[in-house]
C-alpha positions in Angstrom: 84.4 -4.4 29.1 82.3 -6.6 27.1 81.4 -5.4 23.3 77.6 -5.0 24.3 78.6 -2.4 27.1 80.8 -0.3 25.1 78.2 -0.3 22.3 75.7 1.2 25.0 78.2 3.6 26.2 78.8 4.9 22.9 75.0 5.0 21.9 74.4 6.9 25.2 77.1 9.2 24.4 75.9 9.9 20.8 72.2 10.3 22.0 73.4 12.9 24.5 75.5 14.6 21.8 72.3 14.7 19.6 70.1 16.1 22.4 72.8 18.6 23.1 72.7 19.8 19.3 69.0 19.9 19.3 69.1 22.3 22.2 71.7 24.5 20.6 69.8 24.5 17.3 66.9 25.6 19.1 68.6 28.2 21.3 70.1 29.6 17.9 66.8 29.4 15.9 65.3 31.6 18.9 68.2 34.1 18.7 67.7 34.3 15.1 64.1 35.1 15.6 64.9 37.7 18.1 67.5 39.2 16.0 64.9 39.2 12.8 62.6 41.2 15.3 65.2 43.7 16.2 65.9 44.3 12.4 62.2 44.9 11.7 61.8 47.2 14.4 64.9 49.1 13.2 63.7 49.3 9.8 60.4 50.5 10.9 62.2 53.2 12.8 64.2 54.3 10.0 61.4 54.3 7.7 59.4 56.6 10.1 62.5 59.0 10.7 63.1 59.3 6.8 59.3 59.8 6.5 59.1 62.5 8.9 62.4 64.1 7.5 61.1 64.2 3.9 57.8 65.7 5.1 59.5 68.5 7.0 61.5 69.2 4.0 58.9 69.3 2.0 57.0 71.9 4.0 60.1 74.0 4.4 60.4 74.2 0.6 56.9 74.9 0.3 57.2 77.7 2.6 60.4 79.0 1.1 58.9 78.8 -2.3 55.8 80.9 -1.4 58.0 83.4 0.1 60.0 83.9 -3.1 56.6 83.6 -5.2 55.3 86.9 -3.7 
């Protein structure tokens, strides 16, 4: 094989490799964005649950405190 042909093959293989890496990087970025979205959603859900729990406990304490105050 002449040298220019080998160089073209190597160049084409390298370009294919870089294109594949770009696709993988894009896929990874999309997966990370999805994961970040899921984490934010879970965080908001946990915050709502904690807020509701604290409000419920506060009401329960108020009811019990008013019962003992009488």
